N, C-alpha and C positions, 0 to 999 in steps of 0.2 A: 375713798381710794382711788387711787388714778387706775384704768382696766386699760388692756392693749387690747385692741380691734383687730385680728385677724383675719386675713382673706384667704382660702385655700386656692390657688391655680394652678391648673391640669397645663402641665408643659407636653403636646401632642408633637412626634416628631416622626419621619418616615411615611411609608406609602399608606394608601386607605386602611391596608390593613397593617395595625397598630406596630412600630418596629419599637416603637419606646416610648413609655408613657409616665409621668411623674405627676403626683397630685401633692402639695405646698400645705402647708406654708412653708417657704423656704427661709425659716429662721431659727437664731440658735435656739439649741433645746426642741428641737421638733422630730414628730417621726414622719416621717417623709414614704406615701405609697408611691409602688411602680407596678408597672405587667409593660413585658416585652412578647416576642412571639414565643408559644411553646417550645422546650425545648434547649432556648439560647442560653449563653452562659453569661453573668454581669459580675460586674468589678466596679466598684467604689473606690475612686483615687489607688486604682491598680490593684485593689485587695479586692479577692473573692469574697462574693456574697452568695447565701444561699437564695434558690427559686425554686418555685414551687413547680411539674411538668408544666401547668398550664400558662408557666409566663411571670405568675407572681410573684413580687417580690418586695422587702422592705427595707429600709433603712432611718438611723439614725442623726442627728445634726446636736453634736455636742454643746454643753453650754458655753464653749469658748469658742465653738466652731467659726471656721472662716479663714478670707472672706469667701472662700470660694471651693466646689467640691465637683469632681469628675466623675460621671455615671457612661460605666462603657457594655454593652451589650453584644455578644458575639455569637451571630445566629450560627443555625445549622447551616446555612446555603452558603456559609465563609464572609457574608458580610458584617459591617462593624458599625454600629451606630455608637456615638460617643456625644455627649454632650456637658458643658461645663453651668451649672447654677451659682448663682450671685446669693448669699447668703447673709441674710439682715443683721445686723446686729443690733443687741439689746444694752439698754443700760439697768443695772440690776439697782436694788435698793439695797440699803446698809438696816438691819433689823438688830436692836439690843432686846435682849433679855432678862431681866434678873431672878433671883429667889432659888435658881437652881441649887440643890444639893452638892456640895462643893467636889464630892465625889464622882459627879455624874457628869463635872467639867473638866476638872484634874482629876482623873483615876488615878489609884495607888497602884503601885507596882505590880502588885498581888491580882490584880483586874484584867493586866494585859492581855495574860494566856487566855482569858475567857473571851475578851472582844477579840480577840484576832481568831478565835474557835470560831463565834460568831460571823465575823465578817467572810472568813472563809467557807464559809456554809451557804450564806445567803449569794456568793458570790458563784457558788458551784450550780448553784436551782438556777441563779440568772442565764448561764453558759448554758443549761441544756436546750437543744434545737430542736425543735417537732416539726413533722412538714404536713404543717396544718395553718391554717388561716381563721380563725373565731375574729380576729383583728378586724375583718374586713367587715363585721356587722356591725363596727362603732362601739362607741364607747358615753356612757352615762355617767353623771354624779356618782361615786358610792355612799356619799351620804348629803346630807343638807344641814346648813348651818353658816356660821359667822367664818367668811373667810380672814382667817387669823395667820398666816405663812404662806409667801408664793415660792414659786422657784426662783432660784438663782441669788436668791439674796446672799448678801454676807452677814454671816451670824457672828454677835457679840455676846457672848453668855458670862455673867459676872463680870461685865468690864474686859473679857478676855477674848481675843479674836479667834474662832474657830473654823472649819470648814462651810464651805456653802449650804446653802437649803437648798436638797435637792429633789423637790416634792411641792404638795400643796398642805396645807392645814386646813382642816374645817374644825371650827369650834362649836361643839353641841354638849346636852347634858350627859352624865354617862348613863349609857342601856340605851340613846342612841342609836335605829338601827343602820346597820351599814350590810351595803349590798354589793355584789360582785359588778365592778365596772363595765363587764365585758363577759361574756364566755370563754371557759376555758377550764385547763386542770389546776386543780390544789397542788403545788410544787411542795409548801414547806407549812405547817403550822407550828411555833414554837411557842411553848408556856408562860416564856419570861427572859427574855435577852436583857443586855446589860443598858443597852440604849433604847431598844425600840420595845423592849417589854413582851406580851404578848403579840405576835406577829404572823399574817398570810400573807405567805403569796401564789399569784396563777399565771400557769402561761398560757400565754394565745396564740401560739404558734410564731417559729420563723424568728425567736429570740424576741420575740415582744411578753414584756410581763409586764404585772402590777402589784403592789406591794404594800399591807393594810397593817398601819404599826400601834401602840402605844394602848392596844383595844382591851378592853373589860372582858370581854368573852367570846369565846371563838365557837364556832357553832358548824362548822367542816371539819374534816379532817385531810391529811396526804392523800391522793389518790383520788377524791371526790371530782367527777365533771360538775361543773356548775353555771348556768343559764344565767344570761345577763339581766340583774337587775334580781337574782334569790339571796336572799339574807345568808349571812356568812358570818357575821360578827356582829357585835355592839361597841360604842365608842368608851374609852376609859382615859386613864391617865397612867399607865403602866411605862416601866421605861423612863428617859430621860423626858418627861413632861412638869409642867408647873399648871397644870389645870387641862379637864379633859377636851379631846380635842381627836380626831383621825389624823392622822399624815397618810397623804395618797401619793405614793409614786408611780410613775413609767418608767422601764427600761426598757431598750433594746439592746441583749447580751448585758456585758456591763456597765453601758452607758446610759447615764441615767437621765431622763428628759423630762419632758413640761408635760403633764398628762392636761392643765388646763386648756390649751391650745387643741383639745380634742372633742372638750365638752362646751365651749362656750361658755354665757353666765350663768351662775348658780341660781336655779329655779327662785321663784320668790316666797314667800311661806302663805298659804291659803286662808285667806280670810272667813273665818268664821260665820256662817249662815245665822244670822238673826233670827228668830221664832217669834212669830207675832202672836201674841196672845189672846 
């Protein structure tokens, strides 16, 4: 599998007392961390985005973002710091999947009311904004296994073109542990959505969230605060899935991002230590 190597490069602008700092990678699908002076207001392409009182903020670059984005910080003393970042374009692969139930690829008319209701529920939780920043503590892989699906790929399901894949799939046996990729609050659990099956969403602050779907078991409840690495569920194949795997997604508000950019290479399986007789 061809791997994309990303190096996060900070951009520092302004006086020694940092007026505007951005940490990449500046590539489609990335989550960008920012810092400005306390009390400043921040705009992305002219639109206000939330910032904490200490000047921390975050935003995403969508799957098709580019070629540039303008970040502006308006400081309390009236100064304005504005910088344009160049966004690296990605080439997305095509993934063909067969063997899915026909109804999961082309739903019946009576299914759409349920599908739309569940989509609205997911988007509503993604849009919740909390003035916290658990995402600053970093992310880990929520499960270990073979990467069977990557972010951004164009999906061909049972021969029919469908929406791009907006997450990372980790294939592993049913029952494999799934942990929280970062600390945060569980904003949604669902025992069985049409496409995603058993589902968990976690809020990590300022609109940053992660989702864990196709689970076999859910081991947390809505409102729980979970720590990074805490067991939250187990891998399954509920919803639209051909085999047991975890679909792990990252979002900034309703924008779907690439979680793999936050964690690097999948850890290699540990080799069992052979006992000597």
